[in-house]
Each structure stands twice: as C-alpha cells, then as structure tokens.
C-alpha positions as CSV (number, residue, x, y, z in Angstrom):
1,M,117.7,152.0,178.4
2,A,120.9,153.4,179.1
3,P,123.6,154.4,175.5
4,L,125.3,151.3,175.8
5,G,127.1,152.6,172.0
6,L,128.7,155.8,174.0
7,L,129.3,154.2,176.9
8,T,131.7,151.5,175.2
9,V,133.4,154.1,173.3
10,A,134.0,156.2,176.5
11,A,136.0,153.0,178.0
12,M,138.0,153.2,175.0
13,L,139.2,156.7,175.4
14,P,142.4,157.2,177.5
15,P,141.3,156.6,181.4
16,E,143.1,159.6,182.4
17,W,140.5,162.2,179.6
18,K,137.7,163.4,181.7
19,L,134.7,162.7,180.5
20,K,131.1,163.6,180.4
21,L,128.1,161.9,179.1
22,V,124.7,163.2,178.3
23,D,122.2,161.1,177.3
24,M,119.5,163.3,175.6
25,N,116.6,160.8,176.4
26,A,117.4,161.0,180.0
27,E,118.0,164.6,179.9
28,R,118.8,168.3,178.5
29,L,122.5,169.2,177.0
30,K,123.4,172.7,178.0
31,D,126.0,175.1,176.4
32,K,128.0,174.5,179.8
33,D,128.3,171.1,178.8
34,L,129.7,171.9,175.0
35,L,131.4,174.6,176.5
36,W,132.8,172.5,178.8
37,A,133.9,170.3,176.2
38,D,137.6,169.9,174.0
39,Y,135.9,167.4,171.6
40,V,132.0,166.3,171.3
41,L,131.4,162.5,170.3
42,L,127.9,161.9,168.9
43,G,126.3,158.9,168.4
44,A,123.0,158.4,166.9
45,M,120.5,156.2,165.2
46,L,117.9,157.2,161.8
47,V,115.5,158.3,164.3
48,Q,117.5,160.8,165.9
49,R,118.1,162.4,162.6
50,E,117.0,166.1,163.8
51,S,118.1,166.4,166.8
52,V,122.2,165.6,165.8
53,R,121.5,168.6,163.0
54,E,120.4,170.9,166.3
55,I,123.7,169.5,168.3
56,V,125.7,170.3,165.4
57,A,124.6,173.4,165.0
58,R,125.1,174.7,168.7
59,C,128.2,172.8,168.6
60,T,129.4,175.2,165.2
61,A,127.6,178.2,166.9
62,L,130.4,177.8,170.4
63,E,132.9,176.4,167.7
64,K,133.1,172.9,169.1
65,T,134.8,169.9,166.9
66,V,132.5,167.1,166.3
67,I,133.2,163.6,165.9
68,A,129.9,161.5,165.0
69,G,129.3,157.9,165.0
70,G,126.8,155.4,165.0
71,P,124.3,153.4,163.0
72,L,122.9,157.0,161.4
73,F,126.4,157.8,160.0
74,T,127.6,154.3,159.6
75,T,124.9,154.2,156.3
76,G,124.2,157.5,155.3
77,Y,127.2,160.1,156.6
78,E,127.0,161.7,153.1
79,A,123.5,163.4,154.3
80,F,125.6,165.3,157.0
81,P,128.2,167.7,155.3
82,E,128.2,169.8,158.2
83,I,130.1,167.5,160.4
84,Q,133.5,167.2,159.6
85,H,134.7,163.8,161.2
86,F,133.1,160.4,161.3
87,V,134.0,156.9,162.6
88,L,132.2,154.1,160.2
89,G,131.2,150.8,161.7
90,E,132.6,149.8,164.5
91,A,135.4,151.3,166.8
92,E,137.6,148.7,168.4
93,E,139.8,148.6,165.6
94,I,140.0,152.5,164.6
95,M,139.6,153.9,168.3
96,P,143.4,153.8,168.9
97,Q,143.7,156.4,165.7
98,V,141.4,157.8,166.1
99,V,142.8,159.3,170.0
100,Q,146.6,159.9,168.4
101,D,144.6,162.0,166.3
102,M,142.8,163.6,168.9
103,Q,145.7,164.2,171.4
104,S,147.8,165.8,167.9
105,G,145.0,167.9,166.7
106,R,144.9,166.4,163.3
107,L,141.6,164.7,163.0
108,Q,141.3,162.8,159.6
109,S,137.5,163.3,158.2
110,V,136.5,159.7,157.7
111,Y,137.6,156.5,159.7
112,R,136.0,153.5,158.8
113,C,136.1,149.9,159.8
114,T,136.9,148.0,157.0
115,N,136.5,144.3,158.8
116,R,135.0,142.7,162.0
117,P,136.5,142.8,165.2
118,D,137.3,140.7,167.5
119,I,135.0,141.4,170.3
120,T,136.4,139.4,172.8
121,R,138.9,142.8,172.9
122,T,135.6,145.7,173.7
123,P,136.2,146.9,176.7
124,A,133.6,146.8,180.2
125,P,131.1,150.0,179.5
126,R,131.7,153.3,181.4
127,W,129.0,152.5,183.8
128,D,130.4,155.5,186.0
129,L,129.4,158.1,183.6
130,I,125.4,157.6,184.2
131,K,123.0,157.8,186.6
132,F,120.9,154.9,187.3
133,R,118.1,156.3,188.6
134,H,117.3,157.4,184.8
135,Y,116.8,154.1,183.5
136,V,114.4,150.7,183.9
137,T,116.6,148.6,181.8
138,M,120.5,148.0,181.5
139,S,121.8,147.5,178.6
140,V,124.6,144.6,177.7
141,Q,126.0,142.7,174.6
142,F,127.3,139.3,174.0
143,S,126.8,138.8,170.8
144,R,127.2,141.0,167.4
145,G,125.8,139.8,163.8
146,C,123.2,137.5,162.7
147,P,123.1,134.5,160.5
148,Y,119.8,134.9,158.0
149,D,119.6,137.7,155.5
150,C,116.0,139.2,155.9
151,E,116.1,141.8,153.2
152,F,114.9,144.5,154.6
153,C,117.5,144.6,157.8
154,D,120.4,146.8,158.2
155,I,121.9,144.3,161.2
156,I,124.3,142.5,158.3
157,V,125.2,145.8,156.5
158,M,126.4,147.3,159.6
159,N,127.5,143.7,161.9
160,G,127.4,141.0,159.1
161,R,126.6,137.5,159.2
162,V,129.2,135.9,161.1
163,P,127.7,136.0,165.1
164,R,130.9,137.3,167.0
165,T,130.9,136.6,170.9
166,K,132.7,137.3,174.2
167,T,133.1,134.7,176.7
168,P,131.3,134.2,179.3
169,V,133.7,135.5,181.6
170,Q,134.0,139.3,180.1
171,L,130.2,139.4,179.6
172,I,129.6,138.4,183.5
173,A,132.1,140.9,184.8
174,E,130.2,143.6,182.7
175,L,126.8,142.0,185.1
176,D,129.1,141.8,187.8
177,A,130.0,145.9,187.3
178,L,126.5,146.3,187.5
179,R,125.8,144.7,190.3
180,R,128.3,146.4,192.4
181,R,126.5,149.8,191.3
182,K,123.5,148.4,193.0
183,W,121.9,147.4,190.0
184,K,119.3,144.7,190.9
185,D,116.2,145.2,188.1
186,M,116.3,144.0,184.5
187,V,119.3,143.8,182.2
188,F,118.9,143.6,178.2
189,I,121.3,141.8,176.0
190,V,121.1,144.1,172.9
191,D,122.3,141.5,171.1
192,D,121.6,141.1,167.0
193,N,120.1,137.1,167.7
194,F,121.4,136.4,171.0
195,I,121.1,132.3,169.6
196,G,123.0,133.3,166.5
197,N,126.0,131.3,167.8
198,K,123.9,128.2,169.6
199,Q,126.8,126.6,171.0
200,Q,128.4,129.9,172.5
201,T,124.5,130.8,173.9
202,K,124.1,127.5,175.8
203,M,128.2,128.3,177.0
204,L,127.3,131.5,178.4
205,L,123.8,130.3,179.9
206,H,125.6,128.3,181.9
207,A,127.8,130.3,183.2
208,L,124.9,132.7,184.2
209,I,123.1,129.9,185.6
210,E,126.5,129.6,188.2
211,W,126.7,133.0,188.3
212,R,123.2,133.6,189.7
213,R,123.6,130.3,191.8
214,R,126.9,132.4,193.5
215,T,125.4,136.0,193.7
216,R,122.0,135.3,194.6
217,T,121.1,138.1,192.6
218,R,117.3,139.0,191.3
219,I,119.0,140.4,188.0
220,G,116.1,139.7,185.1
221,F,117.2,139.3,181.7
222,L,115.5,140.1,178.3
223,T,116.8,139.6,174.7
224,E,116.1,139.1,171.0
225,A,116.2,136.3,169.3
226,S,115.0,134.6,166.0
227,I,111.2,132.1,166.1
228,N,113.8,128.9,165.5
229,L,114.2,129.4,169.6
230,A,111.4,127.8,169.6
231,D,112.9,124.4,168.1
232,D,115.7,123.9,170.8
233,R,114.1,122.8,174.6
234,E,117.1,122.6,176.0
235,L,118.2,126.5,174.7
236,C,114.9,127.4,176.3
237,A,115.1,126.1,179.3
238,L,118.6,127.5,179.9
239,M,117.4,130.9,179.1
240,V,114.5,130.6,181.6
241,E,116.8,129.2,184.4
242,A,119.4,131.7,184.0
243,G,116.8,134.7,184.5
244,F,115.7,135.2,181.2
245,K,111.6,136.4,180.6
246,K,111.0,138.4,178.2
247,V,112.7,137.7,174.5
248,F,111.6,139.8,171.2
249,V,111.1,138.0,167.9
250,G,110.9,139.3,164.2
251,I,107.9,137.7,163.2
252,E,106.3,139.7,160.9
253,T,103.9,138.5,159.4
254,P,101.4,135.4,159.1
255,S,101.6,135.7,155.0
256,V,103.7,132.9,153.7
257,E,104.5,135.0,151.0
258,A,105.6,137.9,152.6
259,L,108.1,135.9,153.8
260,A,109.2,134.4,150.9
261,E,109.2,137.6,149.4
262,C,111.7,139.2,152.1
263,H,113.7,135.9,152.5
264,K,112.7,135.5,156.2
265,L,113.8,131.6,155.9
266,Q,113.8,130.6,159.5
267,N,109.7,132.4,159.9
268,R,109.0,130.3,156.9
269,N,107.3,126.0,156.6
270,R,106.3,126.1,160.6
271,D,103.2,127.4,162.7
272,L,104.1,130.5,163.7
273,V,101.5,130.8,167.1
274,A,102.4,127.1,168.0
275,A,106.2,128.4,167.9
276,V,105.2,131.9,170.0
277,Q,103.2,129.4,172.3
278,T,106.3,127.0,172.7
279,L,107.8,129.8,173.7
280,Q,105.3,130.9,176.8
281,R,105.1,127.9,177.9
282,A,108.8,127.5,178.2
283,G,108.9,130.6,180.6
284,L,109.1,133.5,178.2
285,E,107.0,136.4,177.5
286,V,107.5,136.8,173.3
287,M,107.6,140.4,172.4
288,G,106.5,140.7,168.9
289,G,107.8,142.5,165.7
290,F,105.4,143.3,162.9
291,I,105.5,144.7,159.3
292,V,102.8,145.7,156.9
293,G,103.6,147.1,153.2
294,F,105.3,144.0,151.4
295,D,104.3,143.9,147.8
296,S,102.9,140.6,148.3
297,D,100.6,142.1,150.6
298,K,96.9,142.0,149.6
299,S,93.8,144.0,150.7
300,D,92.8,142.1,154.0
301,I,96.5,142.0,155.6
302,F,95.5,144.4,158.6
303,K,92.7,141.9,159.4
304,R,94.9,139.0,158.8
305,Q,97.6,140.8,161.4
306,F,95.2,141.8,164.0
307,E,93.8,137.7,163.7
308,F,96.9,136.2,164.1
309,I,98.3,138.7,166.7
310,Q,95.2,138.2,169.3
311,R,95.8,134.0,168.9
312,S,99.1,134.3,169.7
313,G,98.8,135.9,172.7
314,V,102.0,138.3,171.9
315,A,100.6,141.2,174.1
316,T,103.8,143.5,173.0
317,A,102.9,143.6,169.6
318,M,105.0,146.3,168.0
319,V,104.1,147.1,164.5
320,G,105.3,149.0,162.0
321,L,104.9,150.1,158.1
322,L,107.8,148.7,156.3
323,S,110.7,150.9,155.8
324,A,113.6,150.6,153.4
325,L,116.3,151.6,155.5
326,P,120.0,152.1,154.3
327,Q,122.1,150.1,152.0
328,T,120.0,147.0,152.7
329,R,119.3,144.6,149.8
330,L,115.6,146.3,150.4
331,W,116.6,149.9,149.6
332,Q,118.6,148.8,146.7
333,R,115.9,146.8,145.1
334,L,114.0,149.6,145.1
335,K,116.4,151.8,143.9
336,R,117.0,150.0,141.3
337,E,113.2,149.6,140.6
338,G,113.0,153.8,140.7
339,R,110.6,153.0,143.4
340,L,112.7,154.6,146.5
341,E,111.1,157.9,147.2
342,A,112.7,159.6,150.6
343,E,115.3,158.3,153.5
344,S,114.2,156.6,156.4
345,T,112.6,158.3,159.2
346,G,114.0,155.2,161.4
347,N,110.4,155.7,163.8
348,N,108.3,152.5,164.0
349,S,105.6,154.3,164.8
350,D,105.5,156.9,161.5
351,A,102.6,155.8,159.5
352,T,104.6,157.3,156.3
353,L,106.5,155.5,153.2
354,N,110.1,156.0,151.8
355,F,108.9,154.0,148.3
356,K,106.0,153.3,146.5
357,P,103.9,150.6,147.4
358,K,101.8,148.4,145.4
359,L,98.8,149.1,147.8
360,S,97.4,152.3,147.9
361,R,99.6,154.4,150.0
362,E,96.6,155.8,151.5
363,F,95.2,152.4,152.3
364,L,98.4,151.5,154.0
365,Q,99.0,154.3,156.0
366,S,95.4,154.2,157.3
367,G,95.3,150.3,158.1
368,Y,98.6,150.7,159.9
369,R,97.1,153.5,161.9
370,E,93.6,151.6,162.4
371,L,96.0,148.2,163.3
372,V,97.7,149.3,165.6
373,K,94.6,151.7,167.5
374,K,92.3,148.6,167.5
375,L,95.5,146.0,168.8
376,Y,95.4,148.3,171.9
377,E,91.5,148.9,172.6
378,P,91.4,147.7,176.3
379,R,89.0,145.0,175.3
380,N,91.1,143.2,172.5
381,Y,94.5,144.3,174.8
382,Y,93.2,142.6,177.9
383,Q,92.2,139.6,175.9
384,R,95.5,139.1,174.8
385,I,96.6,139.4,178.2
386,R,94.8,136.9,179.3
387,T,95.5,134.4,175.9
388,F,99.4,134.9,176.9
389,L,98.6,133.9,180.5
390,K,96.7,130.8,179.5
391,S,99.8,129.6,177.4
392,H,102.4,131.1,179.9
393,R,104.7,128.6,182.4
394,P,105.9,131.1,185.1
395,T,109.4,129.1,186.0
396,G,112.5,130.1,186.7
397,P,114.0,132.6,189.6
398,R,111.9,135.2,191.1
399,L,113.4,138.9,190.4
400,H,113.6,141.6,192.0
401,L,110.5,144.4,192.6
402,S,111.5,147.3,192.8
403,R,110.2,151.0,194.4
404,A,109.3,152.1,191.0
405,D,107.0,148.5,190.2
406,I,105.2,149.0,194.0
407,I,104.4,153.3,193.3
408,A,103.4,152.3,189.2
409,F,101.3,149.0,190.6
410,L,99.6,151.8,193.2
411,K,99.0,154.4,190.6
412,S,97.6,151.9,188.2
413,F,94.3,151.8,190.7
414,W,94.0,155.0,189.7
415,V,94.9,155.5,186.5
416,L,93.3,152.3,184.7
417,G,91.1,151.1,187.3
418,V,88.9,154.7,187.9
419,W,89.9,157.1,185.3
420,H,90.5,155.7,181.8
421,R,88.2,154.3,179.7
422,G,89.1,150.3,179.8
423,R,88.6,150.4,183.5
424,V,86.2,147.1,183.8
425,G,88.5,145.2,181.3
426,Y,91.5,146.3,184.0
427,W,89.5,145.0,187.5
428,R,88.6,141.9,185.3
429,L,92.6,140.8,184.8
430,F,93.4,142.3,188.1
431,L,90.6,139.8,190.3
432,G,90.8,136.9,188.0
433,T,94.7,136.2,187.5
434,L,95.2,137.4,191.3
435,I,92.6,134.4,192.3
436,R,93.4,132.2,189.3
437,R,96.7,132.3,188.7
438,P,98.3,134.7,191.2
439,R,102.0,133.6,190.8
440,Q,101.4,135.3,187.2
441,F,100.2,138.6,188.8
442,P,102.9,140.7,188.6
443,H,103.3,140.0,184.8
444,A,99.6,140.6,184.6
445,I,99.3,143.9,185.6
446,E,102.8,144.8,184.0
447,L,101.0,144.6,181.0
448,A,97.9,146.5,182.0
449,I,100.5,149.2,182.6
450,L,102.2,149.2,179.5
451,G,98.9,148.7,177.7
452,H,98.4,152.4,178.7
453,H,101.6,153.4,177.1
454,F,100.8,151.8,173.7
455,R,97.2,153.2,173.8
456,R,98.7,157.0,174.3
457,V,101.2,155.7,171.0
458,A,98.2,154.4,168.9
459,K,96.3,158.2,169.7
460,S,99.3,159.9,168.8
461,L,99.6,158.6,165.2
462,R,98.4,161.1,162.3
463,A,98.0,160.9,158.5
464,P,101.1,162.3,157.2
465,S,100.9,165.8,155.6
466,S,101.6,164.8,152.2
467,G,102.6,161.1,150.6
468,K,106.0,162.1,150.3
469,R,108.9,163.2,152.2
C-alpha cells in the first residue's frame, strides 16, 4: 500500500518546495537522497523501530536534520534521544508552525497536537511523489477515530473516540485524482472504523454510487469496520453497490470471557459466525483479526480459535498474540499490575509477548505458531475458501482485472498446481469453482494465491531466543 501519511504531510508543505518521497517498503533509501535534502521528514510505525534507528544514524553521519512523526513517536518519542525534532499526533493544525520554523532555521524539539483537527481541512495526498507500479492498493481516508473502547487498541489513544469525517465531495476529489493518474485497481479506505459515524458513511456511499455511474470506473474498495456492520442491511447493500468487496473486522476471539475482559462490547451477545456469514451473503469478503493470550483464555483457546475460523469461512485470518501497545488501557493496566516487561514489537506475526501472561509463556508461543501453521495448511485453507464461497453472494459492480492479476493467475498453475504441496487441493478448488460457481472463480484463485503467501509467513514463525526482550 502507498504511504498515505507521508503523502498527506507532503501536501501540507509549501507547493514551491522540492520534495522526494522514498517508501522503504518499495525501494532503498540512498545516501544521495539524504545528501540532496535540507530536512529529512520521517514517518514510522512500531514495527519499523529498528529501521528508524538505522536511518537516523545515517542522517547523523551526513549531518542531516530529522523531523519525526507518526504512531511510533506519538506514543513513545522519549525512546529516541538521538532525534532532535518531533511532530506528535495529528499534523494538520501544527504543520504551519513547523513550516515557519523550518524556513527560519529555528525548529522546536516537540510539536504536539493537543486537540482533534477538523479533517475537512486535510489536503489531498501528493500522488505525484510515488511510482504507482510499486503498489497493489492505493489508500485514502474518510474518517478518523472509533466510538468503541477496546482495551488493547491504540486507535483511540491517537485519534479519539468521536469519529471525524471528510465530506463526500472531498473524498471523491481524491479518488478522481487517482483516476486521472490511470489508477484502476483496489483502493483501501483506511479508516479506524468505516462505520463509526453511520450517517456520514451512508452519505458518502450514496455519493460513491453516483460517482461510479458517472465515471464508469472499475475501481474497487476495501476497508475496516466493526462487526455491527452486519446489523445494518441497508449499509451493507450500499457498500456493495458502491464497489466494496472486502472488509477487515476485528473478531478477536470466540471466548465471551475474553470479549468482556477487553471491553469488546460490539462483539458480545451475538453469534459471531452468523454475523460473518451475513456479511458474506451481502457480497463482502470478511478478513478477520484474531487474538490469543487474554488473561481469561483457557488451555483450549487454540482449538476453539481454529474451529471458529474454519466454521466462519474467514479465509484471510490474521492471528496474533496479544500485545500491550504503548499508552493503551491494556498497557496501563499491566504496568499497574507489574506485568509489563518490554516494548511491543508492533509485529503481528512475532511470537513474543511483552508482558507476563496468565497462561504459560511457552504454551502461548508454541500454540500460536502451531495455530497459524494449521490454519494455512493446504487442506484446512482450501476447505475454508470453499466454506466462504458457499456463503458469499457475488454482487455489485465488476472490477478491473489487471495485467498483474493475469500473470499471477498463470503463475499459480505452476507454483500451486505443480510445484508446491497442496496441488490436489488447488486443482479441486480450481475445477470445482469453475464448474459450480464461475462468477466466484477469480476470487477463489486470488484467495488460493494469498494462501501461498500466508504459508510462507507461517513457515517463518520461529520460537524466540528467550522469553523476554
């Protein structure tokens, strides 16, 4: 995905300034890039901590001034004494002062946003600074904030509990800018909770439907939302008509005790499998987030998670060990209890714990690794795809099929159908879907290819060298 934060900050800088953007997920940062710059503006998340230290060391050696911002620093800038300047929190209202101080050469140590900016004033991202060929998905943002108060989540720490939205006109202008640059593929609406303000979301969806009709675009959307999306059939129908194909949902756990423990109120007192299937029948693929390691988890939690995920048909099941992210209510509670032992790595597939768990640390770590491997074993994974296809009702507009999609499809014949273990399951899915569910065939093959990626991730999971970091 494109680095939306840096692209948006770039749009807050004076238009006459010369800018270069280096996305280190896509290309290398070269010394000549650093030597070219008067200032190096650095954005990062927790998982990029070590990369940040390497960049800053290079900038120090080249005598370049670094200004750092983003989630990593907003919740833990004190851990980086080697960086002299920080922009903490949301940047809209404080960037004019930062720019003025950059121009005068009198930068302050810390610029801190103390309120929640009006994001109708947020400029459109500077798409001209990136190479579109590097990306599978573009990103835009409609809202910030989430009305819920999950104990483990840092969204409300950074963006608050009152969702703030852009206007539909504003977001469609951003999409039109992408369309003018010939973008035809998926766009991720990266909101903390797309349905946090349902009234505004429905207004946007009506505008998106009209935009589709007017432009005849084949762009598709994915986003993140809470499970109560399943309670609003009108909202689901509008999303599908607008071109939404996938939604990430924090399902977390089938344990009612754990849901109560982490204050995941929106998931309680409901049949979670039925809710997932409601969304699938509406035409949405549910990508699920799952967590193990809650205090209330019992020794059967891995078995329960596996059975739940298989029954629900959540093919893309993103499972992680519970982590105490900085400044969250979970972090604060564990600190009070004397159980906080290290910083979170921010890596969802890192089999480490940064706190003292109730269950055995070794049991949780080994159980987590085995759960991920089991979920993506070809037999289990292909069965989950078939379960999904039975519930899924493919509706809504047809999307763009890119050259990269076609190449990946052809490669799958050899990689998944001949070379790798699970070839029988691949061809069974391939032929069965082609014959019985031809409209779902592209989706089935896409999921098969993603499964190859997830098996590589599962294979890479290793026991940590020690119990603590």
